[in-house]
C-alpha positions as CSV (number, residue, x, y, z in Angstrom):
1,X,2.2,5.8,16.1
2,X,4.9,4.5,18.4
3,X,3.3,6.1,21.4
4,X,-0.2,4.7,20.6
5,X,1.2,1.1,20.1
6,X,3.3,1.2,23.3
7,X,0.6,2.7,25.5
8,X,-2.4,0.8,24.3
9,X,-0.7,-2.6,24.1
10,X,1.7,-2.2,27.1
11,X,4.8,-2.8,25.0
12,X,8.1,-0.9,24.5
13,X,9.0,-0.8,20.8
14,X,11.3,1.9,19.6
15,X,10.4,4.4,16.9
16,X,12.8,2.9,14.4
17,X,11.1,-0.5,14.5
18,X,7.7,1.0,14.1
19,X,9.0,3.1,11.2
20,X,10.4,0.0,9.6
21,X,7.1,-1.9,10.0
22,X,5.2,1.1,8.6
23,X,7.4,1.0,5.5
24,X,6.7,-2.7,5.0
25,X,3.0,-2.0,5.2
26,X,3.2,1.1,3.0
27,X,1.9,3.4,5.7
28,X,3.0,7.0,5.3
29,X,2.4,10.1,7.3
30,X,0.6,13.0,5.6
31,X,2.4,16.3,5.0
32,X,1.0,19.6,6.2
33,X,0.3,22.3,3.7
34,X,1.7,25.6,4.7
35,X,-0.1,28.8,3.6
36,X,0.3,32.5,4.3
37,X,-3.1,33.6,5.3
38,X,-2.2,37.1,6.7
39,X,-4.7,39.7,5.6
40,X,-3.7,43.4,6.3
41,X,-6.2,45.4,8.3
42,X,-6.4,48.8,10.1
43,X,-6.2,48.1,13.8
44,X,-8.0,50.1,16.5
45,X,-5.8,48.5,19.2
46,X,-2.3,46.9,18.9
47,X,-0.3,45.2,21.5
48,X,3.4,44.3,21.9
49,X,4.6,40.8,21.2
50,X,4.8,40.0,25.0
51,X,4.8,36.3,24.4
52,X,8.0,36.8,22.3
53,X,8.0,33.1,21.1
54,X,8.3,31.8,24.7
55,X,6.0,28.9,24.1
56,X,6.8,27.2,27.4
57,X,4.2,27.3,30.2
58,X,4.6,26.0,33.8
59,X,0.9,25.6,34.6
60,X,-2.5,25.5,33.0
61,X,-4.1,28.8,31.9
62,X,-0.8,30.7,32.0
63,X,-0.6,31.3,28.2
64,X,-3.4,31.0,25.7
65,X,-3.0,31.3,21.9
66,X,-5.8,31.9,19.4
67,X,-6.6,32.1,15.7
68,X,-9.2,31.5,13.1
69,X,-8.8,29.1,10.1
70,X,-10.8,28.4,7.0
71,X,-12.3,25.2,5.7
72,X,-14.1,24.5,2.4
73,X,-16.9,22.0,1.5
74,X,-18.8,21.2,-1.6
75,X,-22.6,21.9,-1.8
76,X,-23.3,20.4,-5.2
77,X,-21.1,22.2,-7.7
78,X,-20.7,25.2,-5.3
79,X,-17.7,25.4,-3.0
80,X,-18.5,27.1,0.3
81,X,-16.4,28.2,3.2
82,X,-16.6,27.6,7.0
83,X,-14.5,29.1,9.8
84,X,-13.1,27.6,13.0
85,X,-12.0,29.8,15.9
86,X,-10.1,28.1,18.7
87,X,-8.1,28.9,21.8
88,X,-5.0,26.7,22.7
89,X,-3.4,26.4,26.1
90,X,0.4,26.3,25.9
91,X,0.8,24.2,29.0
92,X,-1.1,21.1,28.1
93,X,-1.8,21.9,24.4
94,X,-5.5,21.3,25.0
95,X,-8.2,23.2,23.0
96,X,-9.8,25.4,25.7
97,X,-12.7,26.5,23.5
98,X,-13.8,26.6,19.9
99,X,-16.6,27.9,17.7
100,X,-17.6,27.1,14.1
101,X,-19.3,29.6,11.9
102,X,-20.1,30.6,8.3
103,X,-18.4,33.9,8.6
104,X,-15.0,35.0,9.9
105,X,-16.4,37.9,12.0
106,X,-16.1,39.4,15.4
107,X,-19.0,37.4,16.9
108,X,-17.2,34.1,16.1
109,X,-14.1,35.3,18.1
110,X,-16.1,36.9,20.9
111,X,-18.2,33.7,21.5
112,X,-15.0,31.6,21.5
113,X,-13.5,33.8,24.1
114,X,-16.7,33.9,26.2
115,X,-16.9,30.1,26.3
116,X,-13.2,29.8,27.3
117,X,-13.7,32.3,30.1
118,X,-16.9,30.7,31.3
119,X,-15.2,27.3,31.6
120,X,-12.1,28.9,33.3
121,X,-13.4,31.8,35.4
122,X,-10.2,32.1,37.4
123,X,-7.9,32.1,34.4
124,X,-5.8,35.3,33.7
125,X,-3.4,34.2,31.0
126,X,-1.3,36.1,28.5
127,X,-3.6,36.0,25.5
128,X,-1.7,35.9,22.2
129,X,-3.1,36.3,18.7
130,X,-2.1,37.7,15.3
131,X,-3.2,41.2,14.2
132,X,-6.5,40.1,12.6
133,X,-9.3,42.6,12.7
134,X,-11.2,40.6,15.3
135,X,-8.4,40.9,17.9
136,X,-7.4,44.5,17.2
137,X,-10.7,46.2,17.9
138,X,-11.6,48.0,21.1
139,X,-14.4,45.7,22.1
140,X,-12.2,42.6,22.2
141,X,-9.5,44.5,24.0
142,X,-12.0,45.5,26.6
143,X,-13.0,41.9,27.1
144,X,-9.4,41.0,27.9
145,X,-9.1,43.9,30.3
146,X,-12.3,43.0,32.1
147,X,-11.1,39.4,32.3
148,X,-7.7,40.4,33.8
149,X,-5.8,39.1,30.8
150,X,-2.7,40.5,29.2
151,X,-2.9,41.0,25.5
152,X,0.0,40.0,23.2
153,X,0.1,40.1,19.4
154,X,2.4,38.7,16.7
155,X,4.4,41.1,14.6
156,X,3.0,41.9,11.2
157,X,3.5,39.0,8.8
158,X,5.4,36.8,11.4
159,X,3.3,33.7,11.6
160,X,6.0,32.0,13.7
161,X,5.2,34.3,16.6
162,X,2.0,32.3,16.9
163,X,3.7,29.1,15.9
164,X,2.0,26.4,18.1
165,X,-1.4,27.7,17.0
166,X,-0.4,27.5,13.4
167,X,1.1,24.0,14.1
168,X,-2.2,22.9,15.6
169,X,-4.1,23.9,12.5
170,X,-1.6,21.8,10.5
171,X,-2.2,18.8,12.8
172,X,-6.0,19.1,12.5
173,X,-6.1,19.5,8.8
174,X,-3.5,16.9,7.9
175,X,-5.1,14.3,10.1
176,X,-8.7,15.0,9.4
177,X,-9.5,17.6,6.7
178,X,-7.0,16.9,3.8
179,X,-7.8,13.2,3.8
180,X,-11.4,13.7,2.9
181,X,-13.7,15.6,0.6
182,X,-16.7,17.1,2.4
183,X,-19.9,17.3,0.5
184,X,-22.1,19.1,3.0
185,X,-21.9,21.5,6.0
186,X,-23.1,19.1,8.6
187,X,-20.6,16.4,7.7
188,X,-17.7,18.9,8.1
189,X,-18.9,20.3,11.4
190,X,-19.3,16.8,12.8
191,X,-15.8,15.9,11.6
192,X,-14.2,19.0,13.2
193,X,-16.1,18.4,16.5
194,X,-15.1,14.7,16.6
195,X,-11.5,15.4,15.9
196,X,-11.2,18.1,18.6
197,X,-12.7,15.7,21.1
198,X,-10.3,12.9,19.9
199,X,-7.3,15.3,20.1
200,X,-8.1,16.5,23.6
201,X,-8.9,13.1,25.1
202,X,-7.3,10.4,23.0
203,X,-4.3,11.7,21.0
204,X,-1.1,11.0,22.9
205,X,1.8,13.5,22.6
206,X,5.4,12.8,23.3
207,X,5.9,16.4,24.6
208,X,3.3,15.7,27.2
209,X,5.0,12.6,28.6
210,X,3.0,10.4,26.2
211,X,-0.3,11.7,27.7
212,X,-3.3,13.3,26.0
213,X,-3.8,17.0,26.6
214,X,-6.6,16.4,29.1
215,X,-4.6,13.7,30.9
216,X,-1.7,16.2,31.2
217,X,-4.1,19.0,32.3
218,X,-5.7,16.9,35.0
219,X,-2.3,15.6,36.2
220,X,-1.2,19.1,37.2
221,X,-0.8,19.2,41.0
222,X,-3.6,21.2,42.7
223,X,-2.3,23.2,45.7
């Protein structure tokens, strides 16, 4: 809130003053809901935790994180599920690519990766994921090999190994999803797409020198 007010109104208030004003106006931040979503599977391929919780990157496309998360919406009295697969760049925290689908399957993950690669043909990052079945099969591993990427995986049951990705799910859901009740599929898809666009291009981040992910990405010096 402080960053938005300071940047968009060209002022220099400190966080304590904004926090005090928010209390006067009864404005509160939402709290992320933490869940353990690890599902055991029998992997065809496993990789070491090469990333090793080193979440710092010196340039774009140096380290990518990925995961799939679940959403629910109401279709009349029936609760249905939808899945979002996304890839996050650790340098600028932008969402490199994403796909939305009705099933948490291999195709959802493959199409997300293919889109990220098509938009970044020269990228050869460390590619980190958990040990979900989509990432531990031979087909996906071969995609990484063909793209010249180094595969890295979280240890079993250690969500913190993929911490920034888990954190981004928390930001997305606390700022967009938990605040609303979605009554149809199209409404939820539209909300997800609008939020990702907002996050990449309009949501300022203190860790990015108060820039948006795309501003920080585009500010990287080109040799």
